[in-house]
C-alpha positions in Angstrom: -3.0 29.0 13.1 -6.7 28.3 13.6 -6.5 29.5 17.2 -4.5 32.6 16.1 -7.1 33.4 13.4 -9.9 33.0 15.9 -8.3 35.3 18.4 -7.5 38.0 15.8 -11.1 37.8 14.5 -12.6 38.2 18.0 -10.2 40.7 19.7 -8.5 42.7 17.0 -10.3 45.4 15.0 -8.2 46.4 12.0 -8.4 50.1 10.8 -10.0 50.7 7.4 -7.7 49.8 4.5 -5.6 47.3 6.6 -5.6 43.6 6.1 -3.7 40.6 7.5 -2.0 37.9 5.2 -0.5 34.8 6.6 2.7 34.1 4.8 5.9 32.0 5.1 5.7 28.3 5.8 2.0 28.4 6.5 1.3 29.9 3.1 3.5 27.3 1.4 1.7 24.5 3.3 -1.7 25.8 2.2 -0.8 25.9 -1.4 0.7 22.4 -1.2 -2.3 21.0 0.6 -4.5 22.2 -2.3 -2.3 20.5 -4.8 -2.1 17.3 -2.8 -5.9 17.2 -2.6 -5.8 16.8 -6.4 -2.6 14.8 -6.8 -3.4 12.0 -4.3 -6.8 11.0 -5.7 -5.4 11.0 -9.2 -2.4 8.9 -8.1 -4.8 6.3 -6.4 -6.9 6.2 -9.5 -3.9 5.6 -11.7 -2.7 2.8 -9.4 -6.1 1.2 -9.4 -6.3 1.3 -13.3 -2.8 -0.1 -13.7 -3.5 -2.9 -11.3 -6.8 -3.8 -13.1 -5.1 -3.7 -16.5 -2.4 -6.0 -15.1 -4.7 -8.5 -13.3 -7.9 -8.2 -15.4 -9.8 -8.8 -12.2 -11.6 -6.5 -9.8 -11.2 -9.1 -7.1 -7.4 -9.4 -7.4 -7.2 -5.6 -7.7 -9.1 -5.3 -4.4 -6.8 -7.8 -2.7 -3.7 -5.9 -3.8 -5.2 -2.6 -2.7 -5.6 -4.0 0.8 -1.8 -3.7 1.1 -2.0 0.1 1.0 -3.7 0.7 4.4 -1.5 -1.9 6.0 1.6 -0.2 4.6 0.3 3.1 6.0 0.4 1.5 9.5 4.1 1.0 9.4 4.6 4.5 7.8 2.7 6.2 10.6 4.5 4.4 13.4 7.9 5.2 11.9 6.9 8.9 11.6 5.8 8.8 15.2 9.0 7.3 16.6 11.1 9.5 14.4 9.3 12.6 15.6 8.3 13.7 12.1 5.2 15.8 11.6 3.0 15.7 8.5 4.5 17.8 5.7 4.7 18.0 2.0 7.8 15.9 2.0 6.0 13.2 4.1 3.1 13.2 1.7 5.5 12.7 -1.2 7.0 9.7 0.6 3.5 8.3 1.3 2.6 8.6 -2.4 5.8 6.7 -3.3 5.0 4.1 -0.7 1.6 3.4 -2.2 3.3 2.6 -5.5 5.8 0.3 -3.9 3.2 -1.5 -1.9 1.1 -2.1 -5.0 4.1 -3.4 -6.8 5.1 -5.9 -4.1 1.4 -6.9 -3.8 1.3 -7.7 -7.5 4.4 -9.9 -7.1 2.9 -11.8 -4.2 -0.3 -12.4 -6.1 1.7 -13.5 -9.1 3.5 -16.2 -7.1 0.2 -17.5 -5.7 -1.4 -17.6 -9.2 1.6 -19.4 -10.7 1.6 -22.0 -8.0 -2.2 -22.5 -8.3 -2.1 -22.8 -12.1 0.8 -25.3 -12.0 -1.2 -27.5 -9.6 -4.2 -27.3 -11.9 -2.2 -28.2 -15.0 -0.6 -31.2 -13.2 -4.1 -32.4 -12.1 -3.1 -32.3 -8.4 -5.7 -29.8 -7.3 -8.7 -32.0 -6.3 -9.4 -31.2 -2.6 -9.2 -28.3 -0.2 -6.0 -29.8 1.2 -4.5 -29.7 -2.3 -5.5 -26.0 -2.5 -3.9 -25.2 0.8 -0.7 -26.9 -0.3 -0.6 -25.0 -3.6 -1.0 -21.7 -1.7 1.7 -22.9 0.7 4.0 -23.4 -2.2 3.1 -20.0 -3.7 3.5 -18.0 -0.4 5.7 -19.7 2.2 8.3 -21.0 -0.2 8.6 -17.5 -1.7 9.5 -15.7 1.5 13.2 -15.4 0.5 12.5 -13.4 -2.7 10.0 -11.2 -0.9 12.4 -10.5 1.9 15.1 -9.7 -0.7 12.8 -7.2 -2.3 12.0 -5.5 1.0 15.5 -5.5 2.3 16.9 -4.0 -1.0 14.3 -1.2 -0.7 15.2 -0.6 2.9 19.0 -0.6 2.5 18.6 1.6 -0.5 16.8 4.1 1.8 19.1 3.7 4.7 21.8 6.2 3.6 19.0 8.8 3.3 17.6 8.0 6.8 21.0 8.3 8.5 22.5 11.0 6.3 23.3 14.5 7.3 24.0 17.7 5.5 22.1 20.1 3.2 18.7 18.8 2.2 18.9 15.8 4.5 15.9 16.9 6.7 13.6 16.9 3.6 14.9 13.7 2.2 14.5 11.9 5.5 10.8 12.8 5.6 10.4 11.5 2.1 12.1 8.2 2.9 10.6 7.6 6.3 7.1 6.5 5.2 8.6 4.1 2.7 11.0 2.6 5.2 8.3 1.9 7.8 5.6 1.0 5.4 7.3 -1.7 3.4 7.7 -4.0 6.4 4.1 -3.9 7.5 3.1 -4.4 3.9 5.3 -7.4 3.7 3.7 -8.9 6.9 0.2 -8.4 5.4 1.1 -9.9 2.0 2.5 -13.0 3.7 -0.4 -13.5 6.0 -3.6 -11.9 4.7 -3.0 -12.4 0.9 -2.8 -16.2 1.1 -5.9 -16.4 3.3 -8.0 -14.3 0.9 -6.6 -16.2 -2.1 -7.7 -19.4 -0.4 -11.2 -18.1 0.2 -11.6 -17.0 -3.4 -10.3 -20.3 -4.9 -12.2 -22.4 -2.4 -15.5 -21.0 -3.7 -14.4 -21.8 -7.2 -13.5 -25.3 -6.2 -16.9 -25.6 -4.5 -18.7 -24.7 -7.7 -16.7 -27.2 -9.7 -17.5 -30.0 -7.2 -21.2 -29.1 -7.4 -21.2 -29.1 -11.2 -19.4 -32.5 -11.2 -22.0 -34.0 -8.9 -24.9 -32.7 -11.1 -23.2 -34.1 -14.2 -22.8 -37.5 -12.5 -26.4 -37.5 -11.4 -27.7 -36.7 -14.9 -25.6 -39.5 -16.3 
């Protein structure tokens, strides 16, 4: 469209009283793009606020938000292999994917927090090795429920992905980003989340050790 507009501007002289209006699918996409430019930032803002109200921590909110770009990796690759171009339906699927990724990220962080707090209450968290073991318990031993969550989502989308008939083309483009994105989001949550959680809690453990040393020295 940009090339066509440029050629018309350079080579076509319209008579007085005449004008050109681009209509059809292009006009629809232009209107939709303007709405998406407003809807997507509002959606991201709402996701961030909900995550913060749930976690009460900017750090944890930031960790969960890291799942969003990773989920987009799988979404883009799926769209590429499926031969789907960016459209309104694809953007709707991407917005839905952001919500799903944030939800699974909250679940993963919850498992890590529960395991960490249990080790603290039991008095077993004294060294960095203990910290790694608590994270191992919260992450590795929770692979099954995480896989169940992702597979339920995928198999719920599968009838849409392989379906045919009226409206199937649009529905496939909505489901495609979600189907591809949930798997890369899962990989990220099982590998990057525990490492970031370890770094954050390690600093806290360092501070506790320093305060204990200072207390002993004063005594």
